[in-house]
C-alpha positions, 0 to 999 in steps of 0.5 A: 779182501785185497784189491786186485793189482791194476795190471789185472784190471787193464786186460784187453778192455775192448774185447771185454766190452764187446763180450759185455754188450753181447751178454746184454744183447746190446740193449740200449737206452732210448732217447725217447724214454729219457724224453718221456721221463723228463717231460714228467720230472721237469713239469710244473706239476712237481713244483721244482722238486724241493725237499720238504715240499709237496714237490718232494712228495710228488717226485718220490712217488713218481720215481718209486712207481716208475721203478716198480713199473720197470720191474725193480725190487725195493732197494731198502729192506722192502721199501723204495725209500731211504729216510734222510733226516735233515735240519733246516737252519736260517741264521740271521746276522745281528748287526755285523762283524765287529773288529777290535784291537789293533784296528776297529771297524765293522764288516757289513753282512752280504757286502763284506761277509756271509756267515752261518752256523750248523750248530742246532741252537737258538743262537751262537756268538763269537765274543772277542775271538782272536783272529789268525791268518792260517794260510790255506787251512790245510793239513795234508801229510802226503804233501808235507803240508800243515798250516796248523802246525804248532798252532792252538786255535781253540776259541779263535777264528781262522781266516783261510784262502780258498783252493790250494797252494798249487793253484796258479803257482807255476809249480805242477808238483805243488799239490796237483798244480792248477788242478784242485784237490779236495784240500782246496774245496771250501767244505774241507776248510770248514771240516779241518777248522772244526777238527782243529777246534776253531770257534770260527772260520772265514774263507777269503773269496777270490773269483779266480781260485773260487771259480765263481763271483762273490754274488754266487757266495752271497746268494748261496750262503744266505737264507735257509740252509739244509744239513743232515741231522747229527746226534751231536746237533753239529756242536763239533763244528765251528760256531761260525762258518762264513766267507769274506770278500777279498777287499775285507780280507786285505783290510784285515791283513794289512792292519797286521802288516801283510800287504803282499799277495796273500796267496804268495805269502800262504804258499811259502813252504816256510809259512806259519800262521800269523796272529792278526792282533785283532778280535772278532765279535759276531752274533747269529740268531737261528730259526730251526726246522727238523724234518725228513727227506728221502732217497729213492732206491731200487734194486736189480739183484745179481745172479751170482754175487748179489752181495756186491753192488754197482750203484747208479746215482742221480739227484732228483731235487731242485729249488722249488718255487721262488721269486718270478723271473722277468717272464713271470715264471717262478718254478725252478723246474731243473730240466737239465739240472737234474731232471736229465740225470734222473730221467737217464737213471730210470732209462738205464734201469729199464734197459737193464731189466729188459735185457734177456741176461741179468747181471752177476752183481747187483745193481742199485739205482739211487735217486738222491735228495738234497744235492742242491743243498750240499750233496746231502742225500748222497752223503747220507747214503755213503755214511749209511750204506745199504751195501758194505763199502768194500762190496760196493764196486763203483758209483756211476753218477749222471748230473746235468746232461746237456740237451744240445745233442751228440758230441765227438767227445765225452767229458770225464769230471776229474779225469785221472782220478781212478780206473773208471776212466779206462772203462770210458776210454775203451767205450769211447774208442769203440764209438769213434770218440775221444775223452776230455777232462775238466775245462777248468781243473782249478774249479774242483768240479769233481767235488761238486756232485753226488759221486764225490761222497762215494769217493770220499769213503773210497768208492771209485766214482765216475761223473760223465757228460757229453763234451762240446764238439758237436757232431752236427755243428762247428767246433765253437757251437757246443761251448756256446751252448754250455756258456748260454746255459750257464749264463741264462738257465743254470739254477734259474726258472729258465731251466725248463724243457726246451722245445728244441732240446735234443735227447740224443746226447743224454742217451749217448751218455746213458748208454756209455754208463749202461755199458760200463755198468754191465762190464762192472757187474759181470767181472770179478775184479774191483776198480781202484784209484790211480796213484796220486789220488787223495782217495786211494789210501781210503779205498786200500784200507777199506778193501783190506777188511 
């Protein structure tokens, strides 16, 4: 199949959307439906919806029953569930990181570094592994960039920088300037180091290019971690994956005579990896637990092209029960993140079924597990798809829909990536609204939710939220609400159902997604990636099959 030229995709979109709304009888997603679904999803009875717990069992039972009640078919060969095999690994650091050679000292866990492993073995060890500063740790032929050129890192441990060379370089043509590409994401750094055969990798944490403080790293990369089970038990990954603080990195690099700004050094186009003439030793002991979590999948079969599919996604999981906060609350209900998106998913599904007309392409409603553990459920689906990737039209993802009401703007995560932006623009214009992109493009938000795993295999993916320009308050109010949520509720027990929450903004996003889904499901073309996107070549190759 060949992709349709973009010129055919940008026919008068507004007229097409009007026709699409007529076809769907202008059925709209109800704010009351979202509220009612969310009152269950974010209730204490689901115990914070953590995979491998009673909370998971109750959550997926509720979701599958609601899909059935709505009138959707099971999405996986007669089942509403897709098994997602996972392994839980708790890595315990024995001592610290021992540095020997040109300099001799010890780095302390949590204070100076965090480290773990994906390898499903009782213990892993780095023993006198030579340290190499490998710049940004990037191999990007399209940017003529290769930090591993002429470098053999087998048995060695690489130190690399987070983000990519364009960030704060002052050069908008270097990668994407201040906008992070996937090459800048920490997950890519681990993947590339493994491809190169490194024994270990340590990413240098710097708050600005990482977009979060060291505390986020130390909290997120310690304790039990879930990973997808792999047939090779992750033995193809580096023995050790971790982070070090900027101060610890400066100490290592200065011992090797690198005393300037490490980012300036690494973004030089003539940069070559630098052996540090020091070795690292580290031992990790692991506790392993294997089990199965579940994606929940429901299907509305298309009337004319049922083999082609539009996918809606939202992650159902959160953090379960943890330490009590200052109020004594220990249940991480995740009302906004992501009870809101899951409630919207059910509400969009209900709107499709209640429409008098049915879509020509199939619609798959996919509530995924393990997003909070590293986008695991969506990764599993993307690598074990229920529909062929070249028959998958798009992924429409809803994650953490804010509860402060309608806004004059719609926020497109990673704006500029693909043709789905044009669909949003057309709907926004009809609604008298405008669109905005990421307020912090260097944070790499496009790579942080489930839509990314679809992008990674080439499927055009959209993540949409309300903006900050409230329709009922002054210009600064919406940003204040977002800042307050991030500071006081995000990933905390305080992310509860709010007595003063407005569901109108959630419904607004859900209705935009519903309208876009109708259009996609009733046209014959396939949206693509815009020139310059790192996912365009993947999709083009897939669509040639």
